[in-house]
matplotlib code that plots the C-alpha trace (Angstrom):
import matplotlib.pyplot as plt

x = [151.6, 151.6, 152.1, 154.3, 154.9, 158.1, 158.8, 159.5, 156.2, 152.7, 149.6, 147.9, 147.0, 143.7, 141.8, 139.7, 138.4, 135.3, 135.2, 138.7, 137.7, 136.3, 139.1, 142.2, 142.7, 144.7, 144.3, 147.7, 149.1, 152.6, 153.3, 152.0, 151.6, 148.4, 149.1, 146.6, 143.9, 141.2, 142.0, 139.0, 136.4, 134.8, 136.4, 138.9, 141.4, 139.6, 140.5, 144.2, 146.7, 147.7, 151.2, 151.0, 149.8, 151.9, 155.0, 153.4, 153.4, 157.3, 158.1, 157.1, 159.8, 160.6, 157.8, 155.3, 156.0, 155.4, 152.2, 150.6, 152.4, 151.2]
y = [-38.5, -40.9, -44.6, -46.8, -50.2, -51.0, -46.9, -47.1, -47.4, -45.7, -47.5, -45.6, -48.2, -48.2, -51.3, -50.8, -54.2, -54.2, -58.0, -58.5, -55.1, -57.2, -59.7, -57.7, -56.0, -53.0, -51.8, -50.7, -52.9, -52.2, -56.0, -58.1, -61.5, -62.4, -65.8, -67.8, -66.0, -65.8, -69.4, -71.5, -68.9, -68.9, -66.4, -65.5, -64.8, -62.0, -60.4, -61.2, -58.2, -58.4, -57.8, -60.5, -63.0, -62.2, -62.9, -66.1, -67.1, -66.3, -68.5, -71.7, -74.2, -77.3, -79.6, -77.5, -74.7, -77.3, -78.7, -74.8, -72.5, -70.5]
z = [147.4, 144.4, 145.0, 142.5, 142.5, 143.7, 143.9, 140.3, 138.2, 138.1, 138.5, 135.9, 133.8, 131.6, 130.3, 127.2, 126.9, 128.5, 128.5, 130.2, 132.7, 135.1, 135.5, 135.6, 139.1, 138.7, 142.4, 144.3, 146.4, 148.3, 148.1, 145.6, 147.5, 148.9, 150.0, 148.0, 150.0, 146.9, 145.8, 147.3, 146.2, 142.9, 140.3, 143.3, 140.9, 139.3, 142.8, 142.7, 141.3, 137.8, 138.9, 141.4, 138.6, 136.2, 139.2, 139.7, 136.2, 135.7, 138.8, 137.7, 136.5, 135.1, 133.8, 135.9, 133.6, 130.3, 132.0, 133.1, 130.8, 127.9]

ax = plt.figure().add_subplot(projection="3d")
ax.plot(x, y, z, "-o")
ax.set_aspect("equal")
plt.show()
């Protein structure tokens, strides 16, 4: 059985850039929500799924989005 994100998209993504390969996590996860599990560890953000990082970036609103967004 093939795993899909939200039962819609495949996880078959390939990162070509060798510099980014260590920081983009493409491991399949059913629920992209880690509850800040890696926030206190150095380089912990590299272990978070890229889908969760994108969702967290989109959920910012108001002045926090202006300060941190980009």
